[in-house]
C-alpha positions in Angstrom: 131.6 -131.9 201.2 129.6 -134.4 199.1 126.5 -132.8 197.7 123.1 -134.2 198.5 120.5 -135.5 197.5 121.8 -138.8 196.2 120.9 -141.3 193.5 121.9 -144.8 194.8 123.6 -146.8 192.1 123.0 -150.5 192.7 124.6 -151.7 189.6 124.3 -155.4 189.1 124.4 -156.2 192.8 123.2 -159.9 193.2 121.4 -159.3 196.4 120.7 -156.6 199.1 123.6 -157.6 201.2 125.8 -156.7 198.3 124.3 -153.3 198.1 124.7 -152.7 201.9 126.1 -149.1 201.4 122.9 -148.1 199.7 120.8 -150.0 202.3 122.6 -148.2 205.1 122.1 -144.7 203.5 118.4 -145.4 202.8 117.8 -146.6 206.4 119.7 -144.1 208.4 119.6 -140.9 206.1 116.4 -141.4 203.9 115.9 -137.8 203.3 119.1 -137.7 201.0 118.2 -140.9 199.0 115.8 -139.7 196.2 116.0 -142.9 194.0 118.0 -146.0 192.9 119.6 -146.9 189.6 119.7 -150.7 188.7 121.3 -152.4 185.9 119.6 -155.5 184.3 119.8 -158.5 186.5 120.2 -156.5 189.7 118.9 -158.5 192.7 119.0 -155.6 195.2 116.1 -153.2 195.7 116.0 -150.5 198.3 112.3 -149.9 197.8 113.1 -146.4 196.2 112.0 -145.1 193.0 113.8 -146.5 190.0 115.3 -143.6 188.2 117.0 -142.9 184.9 119.9 -140.5 185.0 117.6 -137.8 183.3 114.9 -138.4 185.9 117.4 -138.0 188.7 118.6 -134.7 187.2 115.1 -133.5 187.0 114.5 -134.5 190.6 117.4 -132.5 191.8 119.9 -135.2 192.5 123.5 -133.8 192.8 125.6 -136.9 193.5 125.4 -140.5 192.2 126.6 -142.8 195.1 127.8 -146.3 194.3 125.9 -148.2 196.8 127.5 -151.6 196.3 130.2 -153.2 198.4 131.5 -156.1 196.3 134.3 -158.3 197.2 137.5 -156.6 196.2 135.8 -153.2 195.5 135.7 -153.7 191.7 134.3 -151.1 189.2 133.1 -153.2 186.2 133.0 -152.0 182.6 129.2 -152.2 182.8 129.2 -149.7 185.6 131.7 -147.4 184.0 129.3 -146.8 180.9 126.7 -145.5 183.4 129.1 -143.6 185.6 130.7 -141.8 182.7 127.3 -140.8 181.4 126.5 -139.5 184.9 129.5 -137.4 184.9 128.8 -136.1 181.4 125.4 -135.0 182.7 126.9 -133.0 185.6 126.5 -135.5 188.5 129.4 -135.7 191.1 130.2 -139.4 191.9 130.9 -140.8 195.4 132.1 -144.3 196.3 133.8 -146.2 199.2 135.3 -149.0 197.1 138.9 -150.1 197.3 139.2 -149.6 193.6 139.2 -145.9 193.6 137.3 -143.6 191.2 140.3 -141.5 190.7 142.2 -144.4 189.3 139.8 -145.0 186.5 141.0 -143.2 183.4 137.6 -143.0 181.9 136.1 -141.4 184.9 138.9 -139.1 185.3 138.8 -137.9 181.8 135.1 -137.3 181.9 135.4 -135.4 185.2 138.1 -133.1 183.9 136.1 -132.4 180.7 132.8 -131.7 182.3 133.7 -130.4 185.8 132.0 -132.8 188.4 133.9 -134.1 191.4 134.9 -137.6 192.2 134.6 -138.4 196.0 136.6 -141.4 197.2 135.5 -141.8 200.9 137.8 -144.8 201.4 141.0 -142.7 201.3 142.6 -141.7 204.6 143.0 -137.9 204.9 145.0 -137.8 208.1 148.5 -139.0 209.0 147.3 -141.3 211.9 149.8 -142.2 214.7 150.9 -145.5 215.8 148.8 -146.6 218.8 150.2 -145.9 222.2 147.7 -147.8 224.4 147.3 -144.9 226.7 144.0 -145.0 228.7 141.6 -142.2 227.5 139.0 -140.5 229.4 135.4 -141.1 228.4 133.5 -144.4 227.6 133.5 -146.6 224.5 131.3 -149.3 223.1 132.3 -151.5 220.2 130.1 -153.9 218.2 131.9 -157.0 217.2 130.5 -159.7 214.9 130.5 -163.3 214.3 130.9 -162.4 210.5 131.1 -159.5 208.2 127.8 -157.6 207.4 125.8 -158.8 210.4 124.6 -155.4 211.7 127.6 -154.0 213.6 127.0 -150.4 212.1 123.2 -150.6 212.7 123.8 -151.6 216.3 126.2 -148.7 217.0 123.9 -146.1 215.3 120.9 -147.4 217.1 122.5 -147.4 220.5 123.8 -143.8 219.8 120.3 -142.7 218.8 118.8 -144.2 222.0 121.4 -142.6 224.3 120.8 -139.2 222.6 117.1 -139.6 223.0 117.7 -140.0 226.8 120.0 -137.1 226.9 123.1 -139.1 227.4 126.3 -137.7 225.8 127.0 -140.0 222.9 128.7 -140.0 219.5 128.7 -142.6 216.7 132.2 -143.1 215.3 132.1 -144.4 211.7 134.9 -146.5 210.5 133.6 -147.8 207.1 132.4 -146.2 203.9 128.7 -146.5 204.6 129.0 -144.8 208.0 131.1 -142.0 206.6 128.6 -141.4 203.8 125.8 -141.3 206.3 127.5 -139.0 208.8 129.9 -137.1 206.8 133.0 -138.0 208.8 135.0 -140.9 210.3 138.0 -143.1 209.5 138.0 -145.5 206.4 139.8 -148.1 208.6 140.4 -150.9 206.2 142.3 -148.3 203.8 144.7 -147.4 206.6 148.2 -148.9 206.5 148.2 -151.8 209.0 150.7 -150.5 211.5 148.5 -147.4 211.9 145.1 -148.9 212.2 144.8 -149.1 215.9 146.3 -145.6 216.1 143.5 -144.4 213.8 140.9 -145.7 216.1 142.6 -143.9 219.1 142.5 -140.8 216.8 138.8 -141.3 216.2 137.9 -141.7 219.8 140.0 -139.2 221.7 139.7 -138.0 225.4 136.1 -137.1 226.3 133.9 -136.3 229.3 133.9 -139.1 231.7 130.2 -139.7 231.1 130.4 -139.5 227.3 130.0 -142.8 225.2 131.6 -143.3 221.8 129.8 -146.0 219.7 132.5 -147.4 217.4 131.5 -149.0 214.2 132.6 -152.5 214.2 134.4 -154.1 211.0 135.1 -157.7 209.9 135.2 -160.4 212.4 138.0 -162.1 214.5 136.9 -165.4 212.9 137.0 -164.2 209.3 140.4 -165.0 207.8 140.2 -162.2 205.2 139.4 -159.4 207.5 140.3 -160.3 211.1 143.2 -157.7 211.2 140.8 -154.7 211.2 138.8 -156.2 214.0 141.9 -156.5 216.1 142.8 -152.9 215.5 139.3 -151.8 216.7 139.5 -153.9 219.8 143.0 -152.7 220.9 142.7 -149.2 219.5 139.1 -148.7 220.7 139.9 -149.9 224.3 136.2 -150.6 224.5 134.5 -150.6 228.1 131.5 -152.4 226.5 131.2 -154.8 223.6 128.0 -156.0 221.9 128.0 -159.4 220.1 126.4 -159.1 216.6 125.1 -162.2 214.7 123.0 -163.0 211.7 121.3 -166.3 212.6 120.5 -167.6 209.1 124.0 -167.7 207.7 125.4 -171.0 206.7 129.0 -169.9 206.2 131.2 -166.9 206.6 130.5 -164.3 204.0 132.7 -164.9 200.9 134.2 -168.0 202.5 132.0 -171.1 201.8 134.5 -173.5 203.5 134.2 -171.6 206.9 131.3 -172.0 209.2 130.3 -169.3 211.6 131.5 -169.3 215.2 128.8 -169.4 218.0 128.1 -166.3 220.1 129.8 -168.2 223.0 133.0 -168.6 220.9 133.0 -165.0 220.0 132.4 -163.9 223.5 135.2 -166.1 224.9 137.6 -165.0 222.2 137.0 -161.3 222.1 136.8 -160.6 225.9 140.4 -161.7 226.7 141.8 -159.8 223.8 139.8 -156.6 224.9 141.2 -156.9 228.3 144.7 -156.6 227.0 144.0 -152.8 226.3 141.2 -152.3 228.9 141.2 -154.7 231.9 137.7 -153.6 232.7 136.2 -154.5 229.3 132.8 -156.3 229.5 130.4 -158.0 227.2 127.1 -155.9 227.5 124.6 -157.7 225.2 123.8 -159.4 222.0 122.5 -157.9 218.7 120.7 -160.2 216.2 120.0 -159.3 212.6 116.8 -161.0 212.2 115.7 -159.4 208.9 115.3 -162.9 207.2 112.9 -164.1 209.9 109.3 -163.5 210.5 108.5 -161.3 213.4 107.3 -164.1 215.7 110.5 -166.1 214.8 112.6 -163.2 215.6 111.0 -162.6 219.1 111.4 -166.3 219.8 115.1 -166.4 218.9 115.9 -163.3 220.9 114.2 -164.8 223.9 116.1 -168.1 223.5 119.3 -166.3 222.9 119.0 -164.1 226.0 118.3 -167.2 228.1 121.2 -169.1 226.7 123.8 -166.4 226.7 122.6 -164.6 229.9 122.8 -161.1 228.3 120.2 -158.7 227.1 119.5 -159.4 223.4 117.6 -157.5 220.7 117.3 -156.8 217.1 118.1 -153.0 217.1 116.4 -152.2 213.8 113.3 -154.0 214.6 112.9 -153.6 218.4 115.2 -150.9 219.5 118.2 -150.9 221.8 116.7 -149.8 225.2 117.9 -153.0 226.9 121.4 -152.8 225.5 121.8 -149.2 226.5 120.4 -150.0 230.0 123.1 -152.7 230.3 126.0 -150.5 229.0 125.0 -147.5 231.3 124.9 -149.9 234.2 128.6 -151.0 233.8 
């Protein structure tokens, strides 16, 4: 178990999106996030108290969580200086980077000498099976995106919260480091060997009551050449009954790929649905989730209304306006 509360390490993240792990923890489990640690030049701010390691220790922090999700998951030398100091002061470390804490000699040596634990949440702990495609009982909803980091996790968590508020049987199923750090469990899907990814999703979403809904955290995008493989594994392994299209309307290109433009919601719909129906012939597109954080509230409402009319599906920003209409649509399938 990862000890709480947390100090969220933002490092030198250039913007809030680069610190999406910290943002997710702060938004969905704020009680465990006591403060943030930022290096000079950091462009991210979670709105938490900036703390030194000494201040965090005095406040009762148990674990320093690396809240940055940079491309390639790199632990820089500038980070290591702070992280080694944190270990020497008795803090545990937790991270969901591809570059594992346990592979960093300086961190390992410090942990052995001083006793704290290194938590790498992006390491599979189960021997996942190869997918068999067998139809499972229960219902499943998958958030799929036009790009990476467009609000797929927020959509799933918000829909799960809305269903639970209504007394509907529902579980959020994390597939990435942020969801795992928030909920304490899940499958680090992009660290699973490719042949076993779809099987890992089957494992994560087993047979359940006929009226129970699993909300599967989406990853990547079918249109992102770097990460489309993990999205396919979710579509086929998840066998979703419902899919929600997720989009960030202010993006000018795919994240990390300046030469690639984003697909339209219509392109995503028309690509994803036939693929989903290979594993579940009854799959449906249930609605649209827009991440309107960069827009004024009036602009967001206007875009939601325009999108709903254009696509013909219930549309919302889950974090700003809730997911009542999306849940209504899913339950009506």
